[in-house]
N, C-alpha and C positions, 0 to 999 in steps of 0.2 A: 504494500500500500504506500509505504513511504517513497519507494522508487518511482511509482506512478506519478505521485505528486512532484517529484523532483523533475521528471520528464515533461510534465505539463507546464512548469514554471520557466524552464530555460527556453530562451528566445534564440531563433536561428540568427546568425550573423549574416548581414546583407551588405555586399560590397558593390558600389555603383561607380563605374568608370565613365566619366563624360569625356568623350573625345571629339566634340563638336568643333570643327574648323572652318565654319562658313565665314566668308568675308563678302561684305557688300561692295560690288564694283560700280554701282550706279550712283556715284557721288560726284558733284561738280567741284571746281577748284576751291570754293568756299565752304565746302562741307554740307551744303544744302542739297537734299535728295530730290531729283526730279523737277526742279523749278528752273525757269528761265530768267537770267538776269536782264534788267531793263535800266536804262540810264534815267536818273531822277530829272535831269535838265531837259532831255529831249521830251520826256512826258509832260514836264511843266510848261514848256513853250507851245507844245501842241495844244495843250489845254487852255493856255492863255489866248492863243490866237484862233484856234479852231474848236475850242471846247463846246460850243453850241451845237456842233455836228458830231461830236463824239470821237474826234481823231485820236485823242489819248487813250480812249478805250479800244479802239481798233489797234493801236500800238501795243497795248497790253496783251492782245489776243483775246479780249473779251468782246467778241463779235455781237452777241445778243444784246449787251448793254450799249454797244456802239450804235447799233440800229435803233434802239430805244431813244438814245440821246439825239440822233438824227431825226427822228420822227416827232420828238417833243421839243426840240429846240434846247437841248441840254437840261431836260426836266424843267422847262420853263425858266431857265436860267439859274435856278436855285441849286441844281445838282452840279452844274458847271462851277459856280462860285465855290461850293463846298469842296469839289474835287481840286480846284486850283490852290486852295489853302491846305488841304490835306497832303498834297504831293509835296509841298515845301517841308513838311515835317518828316518825310521819309528818308531813310538813308540812301547813300549813293554807292554802288548800285543797289537796287531793291529787287526782290524776286517775286515773280508772278507765277 
C-alpha cells in the first residue's frame, strides 16, 4: 500500500527543448514591418496646394479617401484644414 502511494505521488520529469530559429525577413530599413515610408514635406505641400482634391491622400496610397476628398472638396474644407495641421506633427519620414 505504501509503495502504491509513493508511485502515485511521484511526478514524471518533463524536458522541453525549444529550437525555434525563425527570423522575420520582411522588415524595412527602419525596422517597421510592411509599411511604405512617405516624405512629410511632399505630403504637406500636396495638402496645402491640392488638399481640396485629395492629392495628399492619393500620395499616401489611400485611394478611397482621395476620391472622397475629390467629390466633397476636401470634406467641405474642414478635412483639408485638419490634415494640413496633422501632417506638420508627423515625423519625417512617416509610414503608411
